[in-house]
Each structure stands twice: as structure tokens, then as C-alpha cells.
C-alpha positions, -999 to 999 in steps of 0.1 A, spaced: -214 821 285 -201 789 272 -165 803 270 -168 814 306 -177 778 317 -150 763 296 -125 788 310 -136 779 345 -133 741 338 -98 746 325 -87 764 357 -71 744 385 -102 747 407 -125 738 378 -105 707 371 -107 695 407 -145 703 408 -150 685 375 -130 655 387 -149 651 419 -182 657 402 -175 629 377 -164 606 406 -196 615 425 -217 609 395 -201 575 389 -206 565 425 -242 577 424 -249 557 392 -233 525 407 -254 529 438 -286 534 418 -279 503 396 -272 481 427 -303 494 444 -325 487 413 -310 453 410 -319 445 446 -354 457 441 -358 436 410 -345 405 429 -370 412 457 -399 415 433 -389 382 417 -388 365 451 -422 379 460 -436 367 426 -421 332 432 -437 331 467 -470 342 453 -470 314 426 -460 288 452 -489 299 475 -513 298 446 -501 262 437 -505 251 473 -540 267 475 -550 249 443 -537 216 456 -555 220 489 -587 229 471 -584 198 449 -578 176 479 -608 189 498 -631 186 467 -622 149 464 -631 142 501 -665 130 511 -687 156 529 -687 139 562 -648 136 562 -646 174 554 -669 181 584 -647 159 607 -616 177 595 -632 211 601 -644 202 636 -607 199 646 -603 236 639 -634 248 658 -629 258 694 -655 244 719 -656 270 748 -688 261 763 
């Protein structure tokens, strides 16, 4: 079986098929590496955005907790709709 495969790969058709197969494998590997690199960069961007949002949320919470209660009520009234 192995000798038949080696004999086929040494033929002119086998050489062409092996050459194109190696080229296709190299292109596929390069595509996969680029795709995974892009996915990793997107995950890093998402993690950075999540950390920034958490920091902003914490800063807002600290600011609100330092405000007097009546000022917090006044601030919240600006966000409430008065329809009727």
C-alpha cells in the first residue's frame, strides 16, 4: 500500500497534485492564523471596553454616593417624564 502511494506521488500527476495540495495547505494555514489573530484582537478590544465601562460605572456610583439625598432626587427628576 505504501509503495503504491509513493509510486503515485513520484509520477508526474502525483507531483502536480502534491505540489498543489501543499500550496493549498499553506494558504489554508495562513488564512486560519490570520483569522485567529483577528478574533484575538476583537476579544481584547471587547475586554478593554468592558473594563472601561466598569471603571465608569464605579466612578458614577462613587459620585452619586457622595451626593446629598435631595440633590440625587433633583437629578433623577430630570430623567422622569411627566406626561400627565
